[in-house]
N, C-alpha and C positions, 0 to 999 in steps of 0.2 A: 707521079708521086713516087718518091724513092721507097725501096722496100723497107727501110728502117722506119720511115714515117708511117707507112701503111701498117706495119706491125704494131707500132705505138697506138695508132688509131683503132685497130682491132682490139688491142688489149684494153683500151679505155672503154670501148663499147661493151666488151664482155663484163668489165668491172661495174659499169653502170647497170647492166641487166642483173647481175648478181646482187648488187646493192638494192635494186628495186624489188627483187624477189625477197630479199632478207627483210626489207621494210614491210612488205605485204604480209609476211608471216609474223614478224615481231609485233606490230601494232595490235592486231586482234589477240595475240597471245598475251600481251601486256594488259589489254582491257579485260579479258577473261580472268587473268590472275588477279587483277585489282578487284573485280566483282567478287571473286571467291574470297578474297581477303576480307572484304566488307561483310560478306555473308557468313564468315566464320563465326560460330557461336560464341567463342571466347572473346571476340573483339567487342561485344556489346556489354554494357553494364548490366548486372543482374543475371549474367549468364550462368552463374552457379546455382541459381534458384530453380527448383523443379517447375516444369510447366503445369498449369492447372489442368485437371481432368474434370470436366463438367458433366453433371447429371441433371437433367431438367425434370422438374415436377410437372404434373399435368395442371390444368387450370384449377386454381384454388378460389373458392367463393366463401366469404364470411361477412359478418356484420360487426362493425365496431361497437363499442359499448354505448354509444349514443345513437345507434341505429342506421349508420351509413353502410350501404352495401358495397363491398370491396371485391374486386375480381383481379387476380394476379397470377403470374407464372414466376417460378423461382428456379434458379440454377445453383447447384451445390458444387463446390470444389472438393471432390471426394478423396483426392490424393492418390489412391491406387485402386486396382481392379477388385481386390478383396473387399475394401470398404464400399466400392460402387455396388457390388452384387448384394452386400448386406443391406445397404440403404434401399436398394430396389425391392428386396424381400419385405422390408418394413415400411414401404412407401405409404400404406394406409395410416399407420401411426404417425409418421412424419407429417403427413398432410393434416392430421388433426392437430398436431402441435403448431403448424403454421396458422391454422384457423384460430387457435387459442391466442397466438401472438397478435393477430389482428384484433380479436375481441378485447384484448387488454388495453387497446389505445382508443382515444376519442378521435373524432374527425379533425379537430384542431391540432392534435398531436401528430396525426398522420400527415396532414396537409401542411403543417407549419414548417419552419426552417429546420432542416435536419430530420424531418419526419421519416422519410424513406430509409435514411441511414439508421435511425433509432429502431425502425421495424426490422431491418436487416440484422442488426446486432442482437435484438431480442429473439428473432428466429434462430440465429446461430447458437445462442446460449441455450435455448430450450431443446433444440435438436441434439446438440452435443451432450447435454445432461442425459437425455434419453439413451443415446448411443453408448454412453459410458456404462449404463446399467446393463447393456447387452454385450459389453466387452469389445466394442468397436472403436477404433481410433477416431478422434474427433475430426469433423469437417474443417477445412481450412478457411472457407468463406462461404457466404450466401449472397448471391446477387439477384436482385429483383429485376426481372427482365421487362415485364409489362405490368402496369398498375392502372386500373380504372376504378373509379368510385362514383357512386350515385347518392346524393344526399336525399333524405326522406322529405 
């Protein structure tokens, strides 16, 4: 093989090796960059909203106005750590308000269409009214995690 052809062949081989190394580096880098872009918080709708900070109540037991025993757990979106600590300090009163919210409903209202949503709204209203008297910012949401009831 003439020296010029051999040099051309060596150059081609070196270029192929360099191209292979570049591809081996570029593909994983592009994948990681794409994943980072997808995971970038501003790329999702609702990214400007603050994330919820949940505080869970203990088990709450109460009786509806027609005698059905209800057992549930509730999570509160407290917003910030100051509100969280205040709600924790007043958990006994908050639990009583949750029990009153349950007692205000009948079994049909609780089990019917929108019953859990109605109970959640009522709980949020009562707890926020109480917290306002204590000078605490309102809770953002109340989520009923578990709900069991037993009819008499």
